[in-house]
C-alpha positions, 0 to 999 in steps of 0.5 A: 128455183134455178139461179145460175150465173153465167161468166163470160171470160175476156177471151169470149169464152163462157165458163159454167162452173169450172168448165170452159165452154167452146167459143161462140160469138157473144156479140153477133147481134151487136156486130150485125147492128153496127155493120148495118149502121156503118155508112148510114146517116141516123135517119137512113139507119132508122128507116132501114132498121124499122123496115128490117126489124124482123131480121134484127129481132131474129138475129137478137133472138138467135143470139139469146138462144145460143147463149142460153144453150151454151151457158145453161145447156137448155133450149129456149123452147124447153123453158117457160116463155119470156117476153123476148120481143118486148125486151128486144124493143126495150133495147136489152142486149142478148147477153143481158137477156140470157142472164135474165133468163138464167136468174128467173128460171123456175 
């Protein structure tokens, strides 16, 4: 079983072993979510969120995929399937999902 720990440095760079990987935006989903929520009431945002949930999920999944690729050098299409949508709807953040994947690869 592979049990890799991803270390995200304070400057936003990931470190795998002793090598620092090139910078990626590890907050792309959070930034998108926050930007969409800005200047909307809670009710307006909830309506917008549910009307655009596929877009939110797509950005979330892309963020997870990029984190897994950058940190584990694996494409999510090449690993066993994980319950991505269920985790998304449960509010799991992309970095948490990527860590879960790293900890649970066969």
